C-alpha positions as CSV (number, residue, x, y, z in Angstrom):
1,M,-6.5,9.6,44.2
2,P,-6.1,10.5,47.7
3,S,-3.8,8.5,50.1
4,D,-6.8,8.1,52.7
5,S,-9.3,6.7,50.1
6,A,-9.8,3.3,48.4
7,L,-9.1,2.9,44.7
8,S,-12.6,3.2,43.0
9,I,-13.1,0.3,40.1
10,V,-16.2,0.8,38.0
11,W,-17.5,-2.2,35.9
12,I,-19.8,-0.7,33.4
13,Y,-22.9,-2.5,32.3
14,P,-21.9,-6.1,33.2
15,D,-25.7,-7.2,32.2
16,L,-25.1,-6.0,28.5
17,L,-21.3,-6.1,27.9
18,S,-19.2,-9.1,29.6
19,T,-18.4,-11.5,27.0
20,Y,-15.1,-13.6,26.7
21,G,-14.2,-13.6,30.4
22,D,-13.6,-9.5,30.3
23,Q,-15.0,-9.4,33.9
24,G,-11.6,-10.6,34.4
25,N,-9.9,-7.3,33.9
26,V,-11.7,-6.1,37.1
27,L,-10.4,-9.2,39.3
28,V,-6.8,-8.5,38.0
29,L,-7.0,-4.9,38.9
30,E,-8.1,-5.6,42.3
31,Q,-5.6,-8.4,43.0
32,R,-2.7,-6.5,41.8
33,A,-3.8,-3.5,44.0
34,R,-4.2,-5.8,46.9
35,R,-0.8,-7.3,46.2
36,R,0.5,-3.7,46.9
37,G,-1.6,-3.0,49.8
38,I,-3.8,-0.7,48.0
39,E,-7.5,-0.8,49.0
40,T,-10.1,-1.2,46.4
41,E,-13.8,-0.9,46.0
42,T,-15.7,-2.2,43.1
43,I,-19.0,-0.7,41.6
44,H,-20.9,-2.8,39.3
45,V,-23.2,-0.4,37.4
46,R,-26.0,-2.2,35.6
47,S,-27.4,-0.8,32.6
48,A,-30.4,0.7,34.3
49,D,-28.1,2.5,36.8
50,P,-26.4,6.0,36.6
51,V,-22.7,5.9,35.8
52,P,-20.8,7.2,39.1
53,E,-18.5,10.1,38.1
54,T,-16.2,9.8,40.8
55,G,-14.5,6.4,40.2
56,D,-10.8,6.0,39.4
57,I,-10.6,3.4,36.9
58,Y,-13.7,2.6,34.6
59,L,-13.9,-0.7,32.6
60,I,-16.5,-1.9,29.9
61,G,-16.3,-5.1,27.9
62,G,-17.3,-6.6,24.8
63,G,-20.7,-8.1,23.6
64,E,-23.3,-8.8,21.0
65,D,-24.7,-6.2,18.3
66,R,-28.0,-5.5,20.2
67,P,-26.8,-5.0,23.8
68,Q,-23.8,-2.9,22.3
69,I,-26.4,-0.6,20.9
70,L,-28.5,-0.3,23.9
71,A,-25.4,0.5,26.0
72,A,-24.3,3.3,23.6
73,E,-28.0,4.9,23.9
74,R,-27.7,4.6,27.6
75,L,-24.2,5.9,28.1
76,R,-25.1,8.8,25.8
77,R,-28.0,9.7,28.0
78,D,-26.4,9.4,31.1
79,G,-23.1,11.4,30.5
80,G,-21.3,10.3,33.5
81,L,-18.6,8.6,32.2
82,H,-17.7,11.8,30.0
83,R,-17.7,13.7,33.1
84,A,-15.6,11.0,35.0
85,I,-12.8,11.1,32.4
86,A,-13.2,14.9,32.3
87,R,-12.1,14.6,36.1
88,G,-8.9,12.4,35.4
89,A,-10.3,8.7,35.9
90,A,-8.7,6.1,33.6
91,L,-10.8,3.6,31.3
92,L,-10.1,0.6,29.5
93,A,-12.7,-0.4,26.9
94,V,-12.8,-3.8,25.1
95,C,-14.1,-4.9,21.9
96,A,-17.5,-3.6,21.6
97,G,-17.1,-1.1,24.2
98,Y,-14.0,0.2,22.3
99,Q,-16.1,0.8,19.3
100,I,-19.0,2.6,21.4
101,M,-16.2,5.0,22.7
102,G,-16.1,6.6,19.2
103,S,-18.2,8.4,16.9
104,T,-20.0,5.4,15.1
105,F,-19.8,1.9,14.8
106,G,-21.6,-0.8,12.7
107,G,-25.1,-2.0,14.0
108,E,-26.9,-5.4,13.7
109,E,-27.2,-4.8,9.7
110,G,-24.0,-2.9,9.4
111,Q,-25.8,0.2,9.7
112,P,-23.9,3.3,11.2
113,V,-24.9,3.6,14.9
114,G,-23.8,6.7,17.0
115,G,-21.1,6.0,19.8
116,I,-20.4,8.5,22.7
117,G,-17.8,10.5,21.2
118,L,-15.1,9.8,24.0
119,L,-12.5,8.7,21.4
120,D,-11.5,10.2,18.3
121,I,-12.5,6.9,16.2
122,S,-15.1,5.4,13.9
123,S,-16.0,1.7,13.6
124,S,-17.5,-0.2,10.8
125,R,-18.2,-3.7,9.7
126,G,-15.2,-5.4,8.0
127,P,-15.2,-7.9,5.3
128,A,-14.9,-11.0,7.5
129,R,-14.8,-11.8,11.1
130,A,-11.5,-11.4,12.6
131,V,-10.9,-14.5,15.1
132,G,-7.8,-16.0,16.7
133,E,-4.7,-14.9,18.4
134,L,-3.4,-11.4,18.6
135,V,0.0,-10.1,19.0
136,A,1.1,-6.4,19.2
137,E,4.0,-4.5,19.8
138,V,2.9,-1.5,22.0
139,D,3.6,2.3,21.3
140,A,7.1,2.8,22.9
141,A,5.6,6.1,24.8
142,L,3.7,3.8,27.0
143,G,6.9,1.4,28.0
144,L,5.2,-1.7,28.1
145,P,5.7,-5.4,26.9
146,T,4.4,-7.1,24.2
147,L,0.3,-7.5,24.2
148,T,-1.3,-11.0,23.7
149,G,-4.9,-11.9,23.6
150,F,-7.3,-13.0,21.4
151,E,-10.0,-11.2,19.2
152,N,-13.4,-12.1,17.9
153,H,-14.9,-9.3,16.1
154,M,-16.3,-8.1,12.7
155,G,-15.0,-4.5,13.4
156,V,-13.0,-2.3,11.5
157,T,-11.8,0.8,13.2
158,H,-10.4,4.0,11.8
159,L,-8.3,6.2,14.1
160,G,-8.5,10.2,14.1
161,P,-5.8,12.6,14.8
162,G,-6.9,12.9,18.3
163,V,-5.6,9.5,19.1
164,R,-2.6,7.5,19.0
165,P,-2.4,3.6,18.2
166,L,-2.0,1.6,21.4
167,S,0.1,-0.9,19.6
168,K,1.3,-2.3,16.0
169,T,-0.1,-5.8,15.0
170,V,2.2,-8.8,14.8
171,K,-0.3,-11.3,14.6
172,G,-4.0,-10.7,13.9
173,V,-6.2,-8.2,12.7
174,G,-7.0,-5.7,15.2
175,N,-8.3,-2.4,13.7
176,G,-7.7,-3.7,10.4
177,D,-4.8,-1.3,9.4
178,G,-1.9,-2.9,10.9
179,F,-2.6,-1.3,14.4
180,E,-4.3,-2.6,17.3
181,G,-6.5,-0.5,19.7
182,C,-5.6,3.3,20.6
183,Y,-5.2,5.6,23.5
184,A,-5.6,9.0,24.4
185,G,-4.9,10.5,27.8
186,H,-5.8,7.9,30.3
187,V,-8.2,6.2,27.8
188,V,-7.5,2.8,26.3
189,G,-9.4,1.0,23.7
190,T,-8.4,-2.5,22.6
191,Y,-9.9,-5.5,20.9
192,L,-8.0,-7.8,23.0
193,H,-9.9,-10.4,25.2
194,G,-8.2,-13.0,27.3
195,P,-8.9,-11.2,29.6
196,A,-6.7,-8.4,28.4
197,L,-5.1,-7.5,32.0
198,A,-4.7,-11.3,32.9
199,R,-2.6,-11.9,29.9
200,N,-0.9,-8.3,30.3
201,P,-0.7,-7.4,33.9
202,A,1.7,-4.5,32.9
203,L,-1.2,-2.9,31.0
204,A,-3.1,-3.4,34.5
205,D,-0.1,-1.6,36.3
206,L,-0.3,1.1,33.8
207,L,-4.0,1.9,34.4
208,L,-3.4,1.5,38.5
209,S,-0.5,3.9,38.3
210,W,-2.5,6.4,36.5
211,R,-4.6,6.7,39.5
212,A,-2.6,5.4,42.3
213,G,0.6,6.9,41.4
214,Q,4.0,5.0,41.3
215,L,3.6,1.3,42.4
216,T,6.0,-0.9,44.0
217,S,7.1,-3.7,42.0
218,L,5.7,-7.2,41.9
219,D,7.1,-10.7,41.6
220,D,5.8,-11.7,38.4
221,S,8.0,-14.4,37.3
222,P,5.4,-17.2,37.1
223,Y,3.0,-15.2,35.1
224,E,5.7,-14.0,32.7
225,A,6.8,-17.6,32.1
226,L,3.5,-18.3,31.0
227,R,3.0,-15.3,28.8
228,Q,6.5,-16.3,27.0
229,E,5.2,-19.8,26.5
230,R,1.7,-18.5,24.9
231,L,3.6,-15.9,22.7
232,S,6.2,-18.4,21.4
233,T,3.4,-20.9,20.8
234,V,1.3,-18.1,18.8
235,L,4.4,-16.7,16.7
236,Q,5.9,-20.1,16.1
237,P,6.3,-20.6,12.1
């Protein structure tokens, strides 16, 4: 990102995919950038609009089956997100948005629906809905602390060789195979709501650093105290 330009945050299809407070991820990025003196501009892209190719960080949230199918169809036709990622943009895709990034996902009746093929994953309907708190230990290569959030989905996600698991589940279901989410390059997919970046500010900083470079440290002690309280409550016997 050029030093004289604002960091561009793109919120994809809030009219289709914006459940469980996922728009809070946008607010967290704005706030953490602002605390460091980084100027931001946020673009809300509704489903009738083209996805801009020149953004820095893209976010997409969760939603119900029919809106998820519509979002996948429109993103495939549009192609803007693919071109943005090819340019080096970062992406955080949550729940339904995560599933859309793969080759297929389960539709309203469990039928396979085509995704947009941005990640080497495929998803299908699981045997039962995964609902509740989720705790996971992040891939050491990313250098992040334990992730915390909640999940509410029917999906089972299978990872191909083109991605790495984002984290290993300690509590919860995640992908359904002992891992939660995945990542490849600057693209992160996860089932974490909460919203994810409010409960995991280090993940927000990772996304910011991918586009803004090395970040100055912040005093996050009040937030970390709340994180630790939540983790200890969730993980207690």
